[in-house]
C-alpha positions, 0 to 999 in steps of 0.5 A, a space after each residue: 516570739 519563738 517557741 524554741 531557739 537553739 544556739 550552737 547545739 551540738 552532740 560530739 561525733 553525732 551533730 555539728 553545731 546548729 542554730 535553729 529558731 521555731 516561730 510561734 504559730 508556724 508549721 515546720 518540717 525537718 527534712 534531710 538525708 539519712 544520717 544527717 542528724 534529724 533525730 539527734 537534733 530532736 532528741 537533744 532539744 527534747 532533753 533525751 540526749 546529752 548535748 552542748 549549746 544553748 536552748 531558749 523556749 517559752 518556759 525557761 532558758 538553759 545553757 550547757 557548755 560542758 561538752 555533752 555532760 548535761 541535757 537540755 530541758 525540752 518543750 512538750 508538744 503543747 509548748 509547756 515545759 517537760 
């Protein structure tokens, strides 16, 4: 089971579409050079930055294809919905 799954998540002019799946019970690191979109990806998944794409987590599924006019509902640190 996945704790979080992102499909085609993108932020126009900041983050190209990306797919990501975080399996339950595993420790995951996000690494990359400066300016590669690490913080943008995390902020999008947390619902702090408007994005387009699809997010699926334990609590809910949310889709947005309005080119950045909405936000995702992110997951909290313990896996509960925020």
